[in-house]
C-alpha positions as CSV (number, residue, x, y, z in Angstrom):
1,M,-39.5,-57.1,-7.5
2,R,-37.4,-59.4,-9.6
3,V,-33.8,-58.7,-8.5
4,I,-30.4,-59.7,-9.6
5,F,-28.0,-59.6,-6.6
6,M,-24.3,-58.9,-7.2
7,G,-21.9,-59.1,-4.3
8,T,-19.0,-61.2,-3.0
9,P,-17.6,-60.6,0.6
10,D,-19.1,-60.8,4.1
11,F,-20.2,-57.2,3.8
12,S,-22.7,-58.2,1.1
13,V,-24.4,-61.1,2.9
14,P,-26.8,-59.2,5.2
15,V,-28.0,-57.3,2.1
16,L,-28.9,-60.6,0.3
17,D,-30.6,-61.8,3.4
18,A,-32.6,-58.6,3.8
19,L,-33.8,-58.8,0.1
20,V,-35.0,-62.4,0.6
21,L,-36.7,-61.5,3.9
22,A,-38.5,-58.6,2.2
23,G,-40.0,-61.0,-0.3
24,H,-38.2,-60.0,-3.4
25,E,-37.6,-62.6,-6.1
26,I,-33.9,-63.2,-6.5
27,A,-33.5,-64.1,-10.2
28,A,-29.8,-64.9,-9.8
29,V,-26.8,-64.1,-7.5
30,Y,-23.6,-63.0,-9.2
31,C,-20.3,-63.1,-7.2
32,Q,-16.6,-63.6,-7.7
33,P,-15.4,-67.1,-8.6
34,P,-14.0,-69.3,-5.8
35,R,-10.4,-68.4,-5.0
36,P,-7.6,-70.6,-3.5
37,A,-7.6,-70.1,0.3
38,G,-6.2,-71.8,3.5
39,R,-3.1,-73.9,3.9
40,G,-4.2,-76.3,1.2
41,K,-4.9,-73.4,-1.3
42,K,-8.1,-75.2,-2.3
43,D,-10.8,-73.1,-4.1
44,R,-13.1,-71.6,-1.6
45,P,-16.5,-70.1,-2.5
46,S,-17.1,-66.5,-1.5
47,P,-19.3,-65.7,1.5
48,V,-22.1,-64.6,-0.8
49,Q,-21.9,-67.8,-2.9
50,Q,-22.0,-69.9,0.3
51,R,-25.1,-68.0,1.6
52,A,-26.9,-68.0,-1.8
53,E,-26.4,-71.8,-2.2
54,A,-27.7,-72.3,1.3
55,L,-30.8,-70.3,0.3
56,G,-31.2,-72.4,-2.8
57,L,-30.6,-69.5,-5.2
58,L,-29.1,-69.6,-8.7
59,V,-25.4,-68.6,-8.5
60,R,-23.2,-67.3,-11.3
61,H,-19.6,-66.3,-11.1
62,P,-18.3,-65.2,-14.5
63,V,-14.7,-64.1,-14.7
64,S,-15.9,-61.1,-16.8
65,L,-19.1,-59.5,-17.9
66,K,-17.6,-58.0,-21.0
67,T,-18.4,-60.9,-23.3
68,A,-21.6,-60.9,-25.5
69,E,-22.5,-64.3,-24.0
70,A,-22.3,-63.1,-20.4
71,Q,-24.3,-59.9,-21.2
72,A,-27.0,-61.9,-23.0
73,E,-27.3,-64.3,-20.0
74,F,-27.7,-61.3,-17.7
75,A,-30.3,-59.6,-19.8
76,A,-32.3,-62.9,-20.3
77,L,-33.0,-62.9,-16.5
78,G,-35.6,-60.2,-17.1
79,A,-34.8,-58.4,-13.9
80,D,-36.6,-55.3,-12.6
81,V,-33.4,-54.1,-10.9
82,A,-29.9,-55.2,-10.0
83,V,-28.6,-54.6,-6.5
84,V,-24.8,-54.3,-6.4
85,V,-22.7,-54.3,-3.2
86,A,-18.9,-55.0,-3.1
87,Y,-19.2,-57.2,-6.2
88,G,-15.6,-56.7,-7.5
89,L,-16.2,-56.5,-11.3
90,I,-16.7,-53.5,-13.6
91,L,-20.2,-53.5,-15.1
92,P,-20.3,-52.7,-18.8
93,Q,-22.9,-50.3,-20.1
94,A,-24.9,-53.2,-21.5
95,V,-25.2,-54.7,-18.0
96,L,-26.1,-51.4,-16.4
97,D,-28.9,-50.9,-18.9
98,A,-30.4,-54.4,-18.8
99,P,-32.7,-54.3,-15.7
100,K,-35.8,-52.2,-16.2
101,S,-34.8,-49.9,-13.3
102,G,-31.0,-50.2,-13.9
103,C,-28.4,-51.1,-11.3
104,L,-28.4,-49.8,-7.7
105,N,-25.1,-49.7,-5.7
106,I,-24.8,-49.7,-2.0
107,H,-21.7,-47.7,-1.2
108,A,-20.3,-47.4,2.4
109,S,-19.6,-43.6,2.5
110,L,-21.4,-40.3,2.2
111,L,-20.8,-39.7,-1.5
112,P,-19.0,-37.9,-3.1
113,R,-16.5,-38.4,-0.2
114,W,-14.6,-41.6,-0.4
115,R,-15.5,-43.0,-3.8
116,G,-13.6,-46.1,-4.6
117,A,-12.4,-49.4,-3.1
118,A,-11.7,-48.8,0.6
119,P,-14.1,-46.1,2.0
120,I,-14.4,-47.6,5.5
121,H,-10.7,-47.8,6.1
122,R,-10.1,-44.4,4.6
123,A,-12.8,-42.7,6.7
124,I,-11.2,-43.9,9.9
125,M,-7.6,-43.3,8.9
126,A,-8.6,-39.7,7.9
127,G,-10.2,-39.0,11.3
128,D,-13.7,-38.5,9.9
129,V,-16.3,-38.1,12.6
130,E,-19.1,-39.2,10.4
131,T,-19.8,-41.7,7.6
132,G,-22.7,-43.6,6.2
133,V,-24.3,-45.4,3.4
134,C,-25.6,-44.3,0.0
135,I,-27.9,-46.0,-2.5
136,M,-26.6,-44.9,-5.9
137,Q,-27.9,-45.3,-9.4
138,M,-24.9,-46.8,-11.2
139,E,-23.4,-45.3,-14.3
140,A,-20.1,-45.9,-16.1
141,G,-17.9,-43.7,-13.8
142,L,-16.4,-44.8,-10.5
143,D,-19.1,-44.2,-7.9
144,T,-20.2,-41.1,-9.8
145,G,-23.9,-41.8,-10.2
146,P,-26.8,-39.9,-8.6
147,V,-27.8,-40.8,-5.0
148,L,-31.3,-42.1,-4.3
149,L,-31.1,-42.4,-0.5
150,R,-28.4,-41.8,2.1
151,A,-28.1,-42.5,5.9
152,A,-25.4,-41.1,8.2
153,T,-23.8,-42.4,11.4
154,P,-21.1,-41.1,13.7
155,I,-17.7,-42.9,13.8
156,R,-16.9,-43.8,17.4
157,T,-13.6,-42.7,18.8
158,T,-12.3,-46.3,19.4
159,E,-14.1,-47.9,16.4
160,T,-12.1,-50.3,14.1
161,T,-12.8,-50.9,10.5
162,I,-14.3,-54.3,11.2
163,E,-16.7,-52.8,13.7
164,L,-17.8,-50.0,11.4
165,H,-17.9,-52.5,8.5
166,D,-20.6,-54.5,10.3
167,R,-22.6,-51.5,11.3
168,L,-22.6,-50.1,7.7
169,S,-23.5,-53.5,6.3
170,A,-26.6,-53.6,8.4
171,M,-27.4,-50.0,7.5
172,G,-27.1,-50.8,3.8
173,A,-29.3,-53.8,4.1
174,E,-32.1,-51.7,5.7
175,L,-31.6,-48.8,3.3
176,I,-31.8,-50.8,0.1
177,V,-35.1,-52.4,1.2
178,D,-36.4,-48.9,1.8
179,A,-35.1,-47.8,-1.6
180,L,-36.8,-50.6,-3.5
181,R,-40.1,-50.0,-1.7
182,Q,-40.0,-46.3,-2.7
183,L,-38.2,-46.7,-6.0
184,P,-40.9,-45.1,-8.3
185,D,-41.0,-42.0,-6.1
186,L,-37.3,-41.5,-5.4
187,Q,-35.7,-38.5,-7.1
188,P,-32.0,-39.1,-8.0
189,E,-29.8,-36.4,-6.6
190,P,-26.6,-35.7,-8.7
191,Q,-23.4,-35.7,-6.6
192,P,-21.9,-32.3,-6.1
193,E,-18.5,-31.6,-7.7
194,E,-17.1,-30.2,-4.5
195,G,-15.9,-32.6,-1.8
196,V,-14.9,-35.5,-4.0
197,T,-12.3,-37.8,-2.5
198,Y,-11.0,-41.2,-3.5
199,A,-10.6,-44.2,-1.2
200,S,-7.7,-46.0,-2.9
201,K,-7.2,-49.7,-2.2
202,I,-5.2,-50.4,0.9
203,D,-1.5,-51.1,0.3
204,K,0.2,-53.4,2.7
205,A,3.1,-50.9,2.7
206,E,0.9,-48.6,4.7
207,A,0.6,-51.0,7.6
208,R,4.0,-50.5,9.3
209,I,3.6,-48.3,12.3
210,D,5.8,-45.1,12.4
211,W,5.9,-44.1,16.0
212,S,7.3,-40.7,15.2
213,R,3.9,-39.7,13.8
214,P,1.4,-38.0,16.2
215,A,-0.6,-40.3,18.4
216,T,-3.8,-39.3,16.7
217,E,-2.5,-40.6,13.3
218,V,-1.0,-43.8,14.8
219,D,-4.3,-44.6,16.5
220,R,-6.3,-44.0,13.3
221,Q,-3.9,-46.2,11.4
222,I,-4.2,-49.0,13.9
223,R,-8.0,-48.8,14.0
224,G,-8.4,-48.2,10.2
225,L,-6.3,-51.2,9.3
226,S,-7.9,-53.6,11.7
227,P,-8.2,-56.5,11.1
228,F,-6.7,-56.5,7.7
229,P,-3.9,-56.0,6.8
230,G,-3.3,-55.0,10.4
231,A,-0.9,-52.2,11.5
232,W,2.4,-53.7,12.8
233,F,5.7,-53.3,14.5
234,Y,8.7,-55.5,15.2
235,L,9.3,-57.1,18.6
236,G,12.6,-59.0,18.8
237,G,12.5,-59.7,15.1
238,T,8.9,-60.9,15.1
239,R,6.1,-58.9,13.5
240,V,3.3,-58.0,15.9
241,K,0.0,-56.6,14.6
242,V,-2.0,-54.1,16.7
243,L,-5.7,-54.6,16.2
244,A,-7.1,-52.1,18.7
245,S,-5.9,-49.0,20.4
246,K,-6.9,-45.7,22.0
247,L,-5.4,-42.3,22.7
248,A,-3.7,-42.2,26.1
249,E,-2.1,-39.7,28.5
250,G,1.7,-39.5,28.6
251,E,4.8,-38.5,26.7
252,G,7.9,-40.4,25.7
253,A,10.3,-41.0,22.9
254,A,8.8,-42.3,19.7
255,G,8.1,-46.0,20.2
256,E,9.0,-46.0,23.9
257,V,6.8,-48.2,26.0
258,L,5.7,-46.1,29.0
259,D,4.3,-48.8,31.2
260,E,3.4,-52.5,31.3
261,A,-0.2,-51.6,30.2
262,L,1.4,-50.9,26.8
263,R,1.1,-47.2,26.6
264,V,3.5,-46.1,23.8
265,G,5.0,-42.7,23.1
266,C,4.6,-41.2,19.7
267,G,5.9,-38.1,17.9
268,E,3.2,-36.2,19.9
269,G,1.2,-37.8,22.7
270,A,0.8,-41.5,23.3
271,V,-1.5,-44.5,22.4
272,Q,-2.5,-47.5,24.4
273,L,-2.3,-50.8,22.6
274,I,-5.5,-52.8,23.5
275,R,-5.4,-55.9,21.2
276,L,-2.3,-57.5,19.6
277,Q,-1.4,-60.5,17.5
278,R,2.0,-62.1,17.1
279,A,2.7,-63.6,13.7
280,G,1.2,-67.1,13.4
281,K,-0.7,-66.7,16.7
282,A,-4.2,-65.8,17.8
283,A,-5.1,-62.3,18.7
284,Q,-4.9,-61.4,22.4
285,D,-5.9,-58.6,24.7
286,A,-3.0,-56.5,25.9
287,Q,-3.0,-58.1,29.4
288,T,-2.9,-61.6,28.1
289,F,-0.3,-60.7,25.5
290,Q,2.0,-59.2,28.2
291,R,2.0,-62.4,30.2
292,G,4.0,-63.9,27.4
293,A,5.8,-60.9,25.9
294,Q,6.7,-59.1,29.1
295,I,7.6,-55.9,27.4
296,A,9.2,-53.7,30.0
297,A,8.7,-49.9,30.4
298,G,11.5,-48.1,28.6
299,T,11.6,-50.6,25.7
300,V,11.6,-48.9,22.3
301,L,9.5,-50.7,19.7
302,S,10.9,-51.0,16.3
303,K,9.1,-49.9,13.1
304,G,11.3,-52.2,10.9
């Protein structure tokens, strides 16, 4: 098929690769414009732009698709279908209608649960035991379109957002290739009205660890916000991110370090900190971190 691909971050790259490998003709790749990054704040192309240019594909990164000119350029590509995954711009109706078979979105949840911007983070933070990927026919609403295909996967008890992100990206790449192969025969399934939840964008204010909460919630917060923005606490006035954790045996005051292995008491139960990162430093496993930090049992970690 003649495909317009629309995506921007790392999550989208395996999907582009899968479409190319499957033999589809990529008419153009749309992604967000380069953004200032790094210490020098120089414009850096997105992961999708870098990959598309390496593949020799036509790349476009309009600031908006709302102008008549942008919409005409999109329509002139004569695509059979557009594949959209974490693109980052709202698609006007004229864009949705331009490809012969419309626009298909790869969404990293089991719709209608977790419509919106941060479905992977929210699934882990909510304690969901299962998530997955949906191929959805796009319409004007926020992730409200009918679902063409879906695939489910369990969420592992120690899984972080980045680990689940990589698994779902690979699942989405495989599922969209299947969807395009079967497209004429697929029956769009309207989403039920029951069970709708919204995965609002992650706010950095959510990242501070409140040790008075139950250990199950603290553990989900740590894993759900890893690696970005990273759940954190203060140690001697320095912010420390916790990038991995697990539930642990033990009881203690909220924020109390129970032993040198970094088991920490919570409002109920305890968590063990597995991977940490001091501000401005590289991430370390708990044992390596402790060689420098030497946090003694009985220390109470501050939340701010």
